C-alpha positions as CSV (number, residue, x, y, z in Angstrom):
1,M,46.3,43.9,102.6
2,V,44.5,40.6,102.1
3,S,46.7,37.9,100.5
4,S,45.6,35.8,97.6
5,S,45.7,32.7,99.6
6,S,43.3,34.2,102.2
7,V,40.8,35.1,99.4
8,L,41.0,31.6,98.0
9,L,40.6,30.2,101.5
10,F,37.4,32.1,101.9
11,C,36.1,30.9,98.5
12,T,37.0,27.3,99.2
13,A,35.4,27.4,102.6
14,A,32.2,28.8,101.0
15,V,32.1,26.0,98.4
16,T,32.6,23.4,101.3
17,G,29.6,25.0,103.0
18,M,27.5,24.8,99.9
19,Y,28.3,21.1,99.6
20,A,27.3,20.5,103.2
21,F,23.9,22.3,102.7
22,S,23.3,20.5,99.4
23,Y,23.2,17.0,100.7
24,P,19.6,15.6,101.2
25,L,19.0,14.4,104.7
26,H,16.3,11.8,103.9
27,G,14.0,10.6,101.1
28,T,14.3,8.8,97.8
29,A,17.7,10.3,97.1
30,Y,19.1,7.9,99.7
31,D,16.7,5.0,99.4
32,I,14.5,4.9,96.3
33,D,13.2,1.5,97.3
34,S,11.3,3.2,100.1
35,A,9.1,5.0,97.6
36,S,5.6,3.7,97.3
37,N,2.7,4.1,94.8
38,Y,-0.7,2.6,95.0
39,R,-0.9,1.7,91.3
40,I,2.1,-0.7,91.4
41,G,1.8,-2.1,94.9
42,L,5.0,-0.9,96.5
43,P,6.6,-1.4,98.9
44,L,6.6,-5.2,98.5
45,E,6.4,-8.0,101.0
46,S,9.5,-9.9,102.0
47,D,8.3,-13.1,100.3
48,D,7.4,-11.4,97.0
49,A,9.3,-12.6,93.9
50,C,9.9,-9.0,92.9
51,N,11.3,-7.8,96.2
52,V,14.6,-6.7,94.6
53,S,16.8,-3.8,95.5
54,S,17.8,-0.9,93.3
55,E,21.4,0.4,92.8
56,A,22.8,2.9,95.2
57,N,22.9,6.6,94.3
58,M,26.3,7.0,92.6
59,S,25.7,10.7,92.0
60,L,25.2,11.3,95.8
61,R,28.3,9.2,96.5
62,L,30.4,11.3,94.1
63,A,29.0,14.5,95.8
64,W,30.2,13.2,99.2
65,V,33.7,12.6,97.8
66,S,33.7,16.1,96.3
67,G,32.6,17.6,99.6
68,I,35.3,15.7,101.5
69,V,37.9,16.9,99.0
70,S,36.7,20.5,99.4
71,L,37.0,20.1,103.2
72,V,40.5,18.7,102.9
73,I,41.6,21.6,100.6
74,T,40.1,24.1,103.1
75,I,42.0,22.6,106.0
76,L,45.3,22.5,104.0
77,I,44.9,26.2,103.1
78,V,44.2,27.1,106.7
79,I,47.4,25.3,107.7
80,Y,49.3,27.0,105.0
81,N,48.0,30.4,106.0
82,I,48.9,30.1,109.7
83,T,52.4,28.8,108.9
84,P,55.0,31.6,109.6
85,K,56.4,33.0,106.3
86,K,59.1,35.4,105.1
87,S,61.8,33.5,106.8
88,T,64.4,30.9,105.7
89,N,63.0,28.4,108.2
90,W,59.5,28.4,106.6
91,P,58.5,24.8,106.7
92,V,59.1,23.4,103.3
93,Q,57.2,20.3,104.1
94,I,53.9,22.3,104.5
95,V,54.3,23.8,101.1
96,W,55.1,20.5,99.4
97,M,52.3,18.6,101.3
98,T,49.8,21.2,100.3
99,S,50.9,21.3,96.6
100,V,51.1,17.5,96.2
101,L,47.7,16.9,97.8
102,S,46.2,19.8,95.8
103,F,47.5,18.1,92.6
104,L,46.0,14.8,93.6
105,C,42.7,16.4,94.4
106,Q,42.7,18.1,91.0
107,L,42.9,14.7,89.4
108,L,40.2,13.2,91.6
109,V,37.7,16.1,91.1
110,F,38.4,16.1,87.3
111,S,37.5,12.3,87.3
112,I,34.3,13.1,89.2
113,I,33.4,15.8,86.7
114,T,34.2,13.4,83.8
115,A,31.9,10.8,85.4
116,R,29.1,13.3,85.7
117,I,29.4,14.4,82.1
118,S,29.5,10.8,80.8
119,T,26.3,9.9,82.8
120,W,24.4,13.1,83.0
121,F,25.1,14.6,79.6
122,L,25.7,11.5,77.5
123,S,23.9,8.6,79.0
124,C,20.9,10.7,79.9
125,T,20.5,11.9,76.3
126,N,21.1,8.6,74.5
127,P,17.9,7.1,73.0
128,S,19.8,4.6,70.7
129,K,18.4,1.5,72.4
130,I,15.5,0.7,74.6
131,E,17.3,-1.5,77.1
132,G,19.2,0.5,79.7
133,A,18.0,3.9,78.4
134,C,15.8,6.2,80.4
135,P,12.2,6.2,79.1
136,T,12.0,9.9,79.6
137,T,15.1,10.4,77.4
138,R,13.6,8.2,74.7
139,Y,10.4,10.2,74.8
140,K,12.2,13.6,74.7
141,E,14.6,12.6,71.9
142,L,12.2,10.6,69.7
143,K,8.9,12.5,70.2
144,S,9.1,16.0,71.8
145,D,10.4,17.9,74.8
146,I,8.7,17.3,78.1
147,T,7.2,20.7,79.0
148,D,4.3,19.6,81.3
149,I,4.0,17.1,84.1
150,E,1.2,15.3,82.2
151,Q,3.8,14.3,79.6
152,C,5.5,12.3,82.3
153,N,2.7,9.7,82.1
154,F,3.3,7.6,79.0
155,H,3.7,4.1,77.8
156,P,7.4,3.1,78.4
157,I,7.7,1.1,75.2
158,T,5.4,2.7,72.6
159,L,5.9,6.2,74.1
160,T,2.1,6.8,73.8
161,L,1.0,9.6,76.0
162,F,-1.6,8.7,78.5
163,N,-5.2,9.6,77.4
164,S,-4.4,12.3,74.8
165,E,-3.1,9.9,72.2
166,N,-5.6,7.0,72.8
167,D,-9.1,6.3,71.7
168,L,-10.7,5.6,75.0
169,F,-14.0,4.8,73.3
170,L,-12.5,1.8,71.5
171,D,-10.7,0.7,74.7
172,C,-14.1,0.8,76.5
173,L,-15.5,-1.7,74.0
174,N,-12.7,-4.1,74.9
175,E,-13.3,-4.9,78.6
176,Q,-9.9,-6.6,79.1
177,S,-8.0,-3.9,77.3
178,F,-9.7,-1.2,79.4
179,S,-9.1,-3.1,82.7
180,N,-5.4,-3.1,81.9
181,Y,-5.3,0.4,80.5
182,N,-3.9,2.2,83.5
183,R,-1.4,-0.5,84.2
184,E,0.2,-0.1,80.7
185,F,1.3,3.5,81.5
186,A,4.0,4.6,83.8
187,R,4.3,7.8,85.9
188,Y,7.8,9.0,85.5
189,D,7.2,11.9,87.8
190,V,6.9,9.3,90.6
191,P,10.2,7.9,91.9
192,A,8.7,4.4,92.5
193,Y,8.4,3.8,88.8
194,Y,12.2,3.8,88.4
195,T,12.9,1.1,91.0
196,A,14.0,-2.4,90.1
197,A,10.9,-3.8,91.9
198,A,8.6,-1.7,89.8
199,L,10.1,-2.9,86.5
200,C,9.9,-6.5,87.8
201,L,6.2,-6.1,88.8
202,R,5.4,-4.6,85.4
203,N,7.3,-7.3,83.5
204,E,9.5,-4.7,81.8
205,T,12.9,-5.9,82.8
206,A,13.5,-7.6,79.5
207,T,12.9,-4.4,77.5
208,L,13.8,-1.6,79.8
209,G,16.5,-3.2,81.9
210,A,16.6,-4.6,85.4
211,D,16.9,-1.2,87.2
212,L,16.2,2.4,86.1
213,S,16.9,4.0,89.5
214,W,20.0,5.7,88.0
215,C,17.6,7.7,85.8
216,Y,16.1,9.1,88.9
217,F,19.3,9.5,90.9
218,W,21.0,11.4,88.1
219,G,18.1,13.6,87.4
220,C,17.9,12.6,83.8
221,S,14.5,14.3,83.2
222,T,12.6,17.4,84.2
223,C,10.0,14.9,85.4
224,T,12.1,14.6,88.5
225,P,12.9,18.2,89.2
226,E,14.4,17.6,92.7
227,T,17.2,15.3,91.6
228,Y,17.6,17.2,88.3
229,Y,18.4,20.5,90.0
230,M,20.4,18.7,92.7
231,N,22.7,17.2,90.1
232,A,23.0,20.6,88.3
233,K,24.1,22.1,91.7
234,W,26.7,19.4,92.3
235,F,28.0,19.7,88.8
236,G,28.4,23.5,89.2
237,L,30.1,23.0,92.6
238,D,32.5,20.4,91.2
239,I,33.5,22.9,88.4
240,A,34.0,25.7,91.0
241,L,36.0,23.3,93.3
242,L,38.3,22.3,90.4
243,I,39.0,25.9,89.5
244,L,39.7,26.8,93.1
245,I,42.1,23.9,93.6
246,V,44.1,24.9,90.5
247,A,44.1,28.5,91.7
248,N,45.3,27.5,95.2
249,Y,48.0,25.3,93.6
250,I,49.3,28.2,91.5
251,V,49.1,30.8,94.3
252,I,51.0,28.5,96.8
253,M,53.8,27.7,94.4
254,G,53.9,31.3,93.3
255,E,54.3,32.6,96.8
256,F,56.9,30.0,97.6
257,Y,59.1,30.5,94.6
258,V,58.5,34.1,93.6
259,I,56.9,36.4,96.2
260,Q,58.6,35.0,99.3
261,D,61.9,34.2,97.6
262,V,62.5,31.3,100.0
263,K,65.9,29.6,99.7
264,V,66.5,26.1,100.9
265,N,70.0,25.3,102.1
């Protein structure tokens, strides 16, 4: 008969494997400053005044921590399962080490989930101020849901949608306005527009903040489907991992005190 700890070991090992296969191996998820776009002249030269760096991907770093925690728990359960049981000399140290580390991992994973909720669910849906808020969030909350990729191309301040909400005939009469027309709109389906360098080039740091790369990293909009679903996957894995850690803790202590009826002299 398969024991409860063996079933939990299989589930925990499966979650660990899911973490391993979910990590991006290259691309803007690691280095958004490597993204380029012909309309805003990126990447920049080393002597350019706007050659500034974006923040690191905190979401990816949290996912790395969760994956390491999942691996540690898997190793602990393996050690626990191969330890001889049903005897008075069953190493008590193994049980307490596993239970204590499981408890600490519970707190760590819970903190990671809290951080994801506060950023992904709260910050990504807060349009209360322009500075520091994602432009796509402001568009979605103040105008309408983004249901088409064309809606990802809009003015970051006025939220005017490119082409469809403008009188191009009047713009054509004003040569200077028409020449700057394309530059006034941002493409939030393009990672380069979230970088600190892009905001500096577009003179938007005073109104939008110095760096919006976190909007891209956290997948705050369906305009960036890759990072959006990546964060959804990590959030789901974190929830599953927390449940498995709690279950492992209960099963280990249950086997120790109830099922095995081990007595310590």
